[in-house]
C-alpha positions as CSV (number, residue, x, y, z in Angstrom):
1,M,0.0,0.4,0.1
2,K,1.9,3.4,-1.3
3,V,0.6,6.8,0.0
4,I,1.8,9.6,-1.3
5,V,0.9,13.0,0.4
6,V,1.5,16.4,-1.2
7,G,3.4,18.7,1.4
8,A,5.4,18.8,4.6
9,G,3.5,20.7,6.7
10,L,1.7,20.2,9.9
11,A,-1.3,18.6,8.2
12,G,1.1,16.7,5.5
13,T,3.2,15.5,8.2
14,V,0.4,14.2,10.4
15,A,-0.9,12.6,8.0
16,A,2.5,10.6,6.4
17,A,3.3,9.8,9.9
18,R,-0.2,8.1,10.4
19,A,-0.4,6.3,7.4
20,H,3.1,5.1,8.0
21,G,2.1,3.9,11.4
22,L,-0.7,1.7,10.0
23,G,2.2,0.1,7.5
24,A,1.6,2.0,4.6
25,Q,4.6,3.1,2.3
26,V,4.8,6.4,2.5
27,V,6.3,9.3,0.0
28,V,6.1,13.5,1.1
29,V,6.2,15.6,-1.8
30,A,6.7,19.1,-0.9
31,D,8.6,22.4,-2.4
32,R,8.8,24.7,0.4
33,P,7.9,25.1,4.1
34,G,4.7,26.6,3.3
35,A,2.8,28.4,6.1
36,T,4.7,26.4,9.0
37,A,7.0,29.2,9.5
38,L,4.1,31.4,10.2
39,H,3.3,29.6,13.3
40,G,3.4,32.1,16.3
41,G,4.0,28.9,19.0
42,G,0.1,29.2,20.1
43,W,-1.9,26.4,19.1
44,A,-5.8,27.0,18.3
45,I,-7.9,24.1,18.6
46,G,-11.0,24.9,18.9
47,P,-12.8,21.5,19.6
48,A,-16.2,23.2,19.0
49,A,-15.6,25.0,16.1
50,L,-14.2,21.8,14.3
51,V,-17.5,20.6,14.2
52,A,-18.2,23.9,11.8
53,Q,-15.5,22.5,9.8
54,G,-17.4,19.1,9.4
55,L,-14.5,17.7,11.6
56,L,-16.6,15.7,14.7
57,P,-13.9,16.3,17.4
58,Q,-14.5,12.8,19.1
59,R,-10.7,11.6,17.9
60,L,-9.2,15.3,18.8
61,D,-7.6,13.7,22.0
62,E,-6.5,10.7,20.1
63,A,-4.6,12.7,17.6
64,L,-3.3,15.7,19.5
65,G,-1.7,13.0,22.1
66,F,-0.2,11.5,18.6
67,V,1.0,14.9,17.5
68,R,2.8,15.2,20.9
69,A,4.4,11.8,21.1
70,G,5.9,12.8,17.3
71,L,7.3,16.7,18.6
72,P,9.0,15.3,21.6
73,A,11.2,18.7,21.0
74,L,8.6,20.9,21.8
75,A,7.1,19.1,24.8
76,L,3.8,20.3,23.9
77,T,1.5,21.4,27.0
78,R,-2.2,21.8,26.6
79,G,-4.6,24.3,27.9
80,P,-6.2,26.2,27.6
81,F,-4.4,29.3,28.7
82,A,-3.5,33.0,28.3
83,L,0.1,34.1,26.8
84,Y,1.8,37.3,25.6
85,D,3.6,37.6,22.3
86,T,6.6,39.4,21.7
87,D,4.5,42.5,20.8
88,G,3.0,42.7,24.3
89,V,-0.6,41.1,22.8
90,R,-2.3,38.3,25.5
91,R,-3.5,35.1,23.3
92,A,-5.8,32.8,24.6
93,V,-4.6,29.3,23.6
94,D,-5.2,25.6,23.7
95,M,-2.0,24.2,23.5
96,A,1.5,25.7,23.1
97,P,5.2,24.9,23.5
98,A,6.4,24.5,27.4
99,S,8.9,26.8,27.0
100,H,6.2,29.2,26.2
101,A,3.3,27.4,28.5
102,A,5.8,27.9,31.8
103,A,5.0,31.4,31.7
104,R,0.7,30.7,31.8
105,K,0.9,31.0,35.9
106,R,2.9,34.3,37.6
107,R,2.2,34.6,41.3
108,G,4.9,36.0,41.9
109,R,7.6,38.9,40.8
110,W,9.1,38.5,37.3
111,L,11.1,40.4,35.4
112,V,11.6,40.9,31.7
113,A,14.5,40.2,29.8
114,D,15.3,43.8,27.5
115,L,18.0,42.5,25.1
116,A,18.4,46.1,23.8
117,P,21.2,45.1,21.3
118,L,18.1,43.1,19.0
119,G,16.7,46.4,18.9
120,H,13.2,45.6,19.4
121,P,11.4,47.5,22.3
122,F,10.2,43.8,23.8
123,A,10.6,44.7,27.6
124,E,8.6,48.1,27.1
125,M,5.7,46.0,25.3
126,L,5.5,43.2,27.9
127,G,4.9,46.0,31.1
128,A,1.8,43.9,32.2
129,V,4.0,40.9,32.7
130,G,7.1,42.8,34.9
131,A,9.8,45.8,34.9
132,P,12.8,45.2,32.2
133,V,15.8,44.0,33.2
134,A,18.8,44.8,31.0
135,V,20.6,42.0,29.3
136,D,23.6,42.3,27.9
137,W,23.0,39.3,24.9
138,P,23.6,39.2,22.0
139,R,27.3,40.8,21.3
140,W,27.3,40.8,17.7
141,P,29.6,43.0,15.1
142,G,27.0,45.1,13.0
143,A,23.3,45.4,13.0
144,F,22.2,43.0,10.1
145,G,20.0,39.9,10.8
146,R,19.1,41.1,14.5
147,S,15.8,39.3,15.3
148,F,14.5,37.0,17.7
149,A,14.8,34.5,15.2
150,A,18.1,35.1,14.3
151,A,19.0,35.0,18.1
152,A,17.7,31.9,18.2
153,A,19.7,30.2,15.5
154,R,22.5,31.8,16.5
155,F,22.0,30.6,20.3
156,D,22.5,27.2,19.1
157,G,26.3,28.2,18.2
158,V,29.4,27.3,20.6
159,G,29.0,29.2,23.8
160,E,26.0,31.0,23.1
161,A,23.7,29.5,25.7
162,D,26.5,30.2,28.4
163,A,27.0,33.7,27.4
164,L,23.3,34.3,27.9
165,L,22.8,32.6,31.2
166,A,25.8,34.8,32.6
167,A,24.0,37.9,31.0
168,L,20.8,36.8,32.9
169,A,22.2,36.1,36.1
170,A,24.0,39.3,36.0
171,G,21.2,41.4,35.3
172,L,19.0,39.8,37.5
173,A,21.2,39.6,41.1
174,P,20.2,42.9,41.8
175,H,16.8,42.5,41.6
176,G,16.3,40.3,45.0
177,E,13.7,37.6,44.8
178,L,11.8,37.1,42.0
179,E,9.5,34.1,40.4
180,G,10.8,34.4,37.1
181,V,11.8,36.0,34.0
182,L,10.3,36.1,30.3
183,L,12.3,36.1,27.4
184,P,11.6,37.0,23.7
185,P,11.7,33.4,21.9
186,V,15.5,32.9,21.9
187,L,16.3,29.2,23.4
188,G,17.3,28.0,20.3
189,L,15.4,26.3,17.3
190,D,16.1,22.5,18.3
191,Q,15.8,21.9,22.0
192,P,14.2,25.3,23.8
193,E,12.8,23.3,26.7
194,V,16.2,21.2,27.6
195,H,17.9,24.8,27.6
196,R,15.1,26.4,29.6
197,A,15.6,23.7,31.8
198,V,19.0,24.4,32.1
199,F,19.0,27.6,32.7
200,E,15.4,27.7,35.3
201,E,18.2,25.4,37.0
202,A,21.1,27.7,37.0
203,L,19.1,30.9,38.0
204,G,16.8,29.8,40.9
205,I,14.0,31.0,39.0
206,R,11.1,30.1,36.4
207,V,12.0,31.2,32.8
208,A,9.8,31.2,30.0
209,E,9.4,32.7,26.9
210,A,6.7,35.0,25.2
211,L,4.9,33.4,22.0
212,G,6.3,34.7,18.8
213,T,5.2,36.8,15.9
214,T,5.2,35.8,12.5
215,P,7.5,34.7,10.8
216,G,9.4,34.1,13.9
217,T,11.3,31.5,15.8
218,P,8.3,29.1,16.6
219,G,7.7,28.5,13.4
220,L,10.9,27.9,12.6
221,R,11.1,25.3,15.3
222,L,7.8,23.7,14.3
223,H,9.1,23.2,10.6
224,R,12.6,21.7,12.2
225,A,10.5,19.5,14.5
226,L,8.4,18.1,11.5
227,E,11.3,17.4,9.4
228,A,12.9,15.5,12.7
229,W,9.7,13.4,12.9
230,L,9.7,12.5,9.2
231,A,13.5,11.5,9.1
232,R,12.5,9.5,12.4
233,L,10.3,7.5,10.7
234,E,12.1,7.2,7.7
235,I,9.7,8.6,5.0
236,P,10.9,10.5,2.2
237,V,10.6,13.6,1.2
238,R,11.2,14.6,-2.5
239,R,11.6,18.1,-3.1
240,G,9.7,19.4,-6.3
241,R,6.1,20.8,-7.0
242,V,3.4,19.3,-7.8
243,T,2.3,20.4,-11.1
244,A,-0.8,18.0,-11.7
245,L,-3.0,15.5,-10.3
246,H,-4.5,12.8,-12.3
247,A,-7.2,11.3,-9.7
248,E,-8.4,8.5,-12.6
249,A,-4.8,7.2,-12.2
250,C,-4.0,8.0,-8.9
251,Q,-1.1,9.9,-10.2
252,V,1.0,13.2,-9.5
253,E,3.1,15.0,-11.6
254,I,6.1,16.2,-10.3
255,E,7.8,19.0,-12.3
256,G,7.1,16.8,-15.6
257,R,7.4,13.5,-13.8
258,L,4.6,11.3,-13.2
259,E,4.4,8.7,-10.0
260,G,1.8,6.4,-9.2
261,A,0.2,5.2,-5.7
262,D,-3.0,3.6,-4.0
263,A,-3.4,6.7,-2.8
264,V,-2.5,10.4,-2.6
265,V,-3.2,13.1,0.3
266,L,-3.1,16.9,-0.8
267,A,-2.0,18.8,2.3
268,V,-1.0,21.8,0.0
269,G,-1.9,24.7,2.0
270,G,-4.3,27.3,1.8
271,R,-3.8,31.1,0.6
272,L,-0.7,31.7,2.7
273,S,1.0,28.8,1.3
274,G,0.0,29.2,-2.5
275,G,-2.1,25.7,-2.3
276,L,-5.5,28.3,-3.0
277,D,-5.0,31.4,-5.5
278,G,-7.8,32.9,-4.9
279,S,-9.6,31.2,-8.1
280,E,-12.3,29.0,-8.4
281,V,-9.9,25.8,-8.5
282,T,-6.9,25.3,-7.1
283,P,-3.8,25.0,-9.0
284,L,-4.2,21.0,-9.2
285,C,-7.7,22.0,-10.9
286,L,-9.8,20.5,-8.2
287,P,-13.1,23.0,-7.5
288,V,-12.6,25.3,-4.7
289,R,-15.7,26.1,-2.5
290,P,-16.8,28.9,-1.9
291,R,-15.1,31.5,-3.8
292,P,-12.9,33.8,-1.6
293,P,-13.9,37.2,-1.2
294,L,-12.5,39.4,-4.4
295,D,-12.6,42.6,-2.3
296,K,-9.7,41.5,-0.4
297,V,-9.7,45.0,1.3
298,A,-13.6,44.8,2.8
299,A,-12.7,41.3,4.0
300,V,-9.5,42.6,6.4
301,R,-11.9,45.2,7.9
302,S,-13.6,44.9,11.3
303,R,-15.9,42.0,12.5
304,G,-13.1,39.6,13.6
305,P,-10.6,38.6,11.8
306,Y,-11.1,39.5,7.6
307,W,-15.1,39.2,8.2
308,G,-14.5,35.5,8.8
309,R,-14.2,35.3,4.9
310,L,-11.0,35.5,4.0
311,F,-9.9,31.8,4.3
312,E,-13.1,29.8,4.1
313,G,-12.7,28.7,0.7
314,G,-11.1,25.6,-0.1
315,L,-11.8,21.6,-0.9
316,R,-14.7,20.0,0.1
317,V,-14.5,16.5,1.7
318,D,-16.5,14.1,3.3
319,D,-16.2,12.3,6.7
320,R,-13.1,10.1,5.2
321,M,-11.7,13.0,4.2
322,R,-12.2,12.2,0.6
323,V,-12.2,15.3,-2.1
324,L,-15.8,16.1,-3.3
325,G,-16.6,17.2,-7.0
326,L,-18.9,20.1,-7.8
327,D,-22.0,17.8,-8.1
328,G,-21.0,16.5,-4.3
329,G,-20.0,13.0,-5.4
330,V,-16.3,11.8,-4.4
331,I,-14.0,12.7,-7.6
332,D,-11.8,9.3,-6.3
333,P,-12.2,7.2,-3.3
334,H,-8.5,7.5,-3.2
335,V,-7.7,11.0,-3.4
336,L,-8.3,12.9,0.0
337,A,-7.1,16.3,1.5
338,A,-5.9,18.0,4.8
339,G,-5.1,21.4,6.1
340,D,-6.0,24.7,5.4
341,V,-7.3,23.5,1.9
342,L,-10.1,22.4,3.1
343,A,-13.4,24.3,2.6
344,G,-15.2,25.8,6.0
345,P,-15.6,28.1,8.5
346,D,-12.5,30.8,8.2
347,P,-10.4,28.7,10.6
348,V,-8.7,32.0,11.7
349,A,-11.9,33.8,12.9
350,T,-13.2,30.8,14.2
351,R,-9.6,29.7,16.1
352,C,-9.3,26.1,15.4
353,A,-6.3,26.4,12.8
354,S,-3.9,24.3,14.2
355,G,-7.0,21.9,15.7
356,K,-8.0,21.3,11.8
357,A,-4.4,20.7,10.9
358,V,-3.6,18.2,13.3
359,L,-7.3,16.0,13.2
360,S,-7.6,16.3,9.3
361,G,-4.2,15.1,8.6
362,Y,-5.0,12.3,11.4
363,L,-7.8,11.5,9.8
364,A,-6.6,11.7,6.0
365,G,-3.6,9.7,6.8
366,E,-5.7,7.0,8.2
367,N,-8.2,6.9,5.9
368,A,-5.3,6.5,3.1
369,A,-4.2,3.5,4.7
370,K,-7.4,1.9,5.5
371,G,-8.8,2.2,1.8
372,G,-7.2,-0.8,0.1
373,P,-4.7,-1.0,-2.8
374,R,-6.8,0.7,-5.8
């Protein structure tokens, strides 16, 4: 049983891992990270909203457990809770990596790390959490690339963790008894929770990171964690753009080369990643319903994010995640879809984007593997 998964974002990786776990031979085809790098670290699951998406949440806990086990570097923690992002905005989230979730309960006195060399007014914007404390890190020559994501990438270099820890200890020492310190998301890209635990032990207080804004460190961490999951399962990832889908033969065309399978899962993403382009069909010539609003200026005005319409268009599927045509019938029982490419209420407005990706990917991978050979 061979399954091709088109797309290596959250939904595509979950679908590939689930199909692999059920014994299928899986190949992932992807040409770029897509919208994964835009993830801010806060996971909006929205169990109630998933019903409106046509995804019955009875198996949501099972799917989330599967994902938490598959992404151990993130140490995902269930909420709900409210966390601040690097712009000082308080956001309600249903799940988050432990390095962010550590800030969810604050009873004593906290300080906010002011990494002045980065040139971002992070500490000033997080005044609701605590007073700023000057931290002399990073010490970089020049000004190019000074961002939280760049700092996180640099953090994984030799000696940088020790340099930040020493700078934190020196900055915090004059402030007496503290419960914790809030950092921007700079504790590396691969093992932030490991570094956070080391810092807590060394400083003797709680250490946490704010959520990121997009694009930023949390999205890069998620992308790397997804790649690591596929690598552990030894699922091959073929780099290339799928330019055509031949549903009747269950074949995809990868830049002119045909590859067949027993099932295809389309996890190509939505409008942000190029899986949808605003027309009545996807780039793979499948019908998009409802058509996205033509007046994008009107769509981004008040009454909630995008009027709840900008991201509602996509592919319609049945309860087995099989793609439906304009007549409401299944295009082919072995062609499935998952993630942002699915039609339904705008997942940003209904706060279920991560839940939609996880649950639809889990079900699509399962049904692809259980569908049997063509």
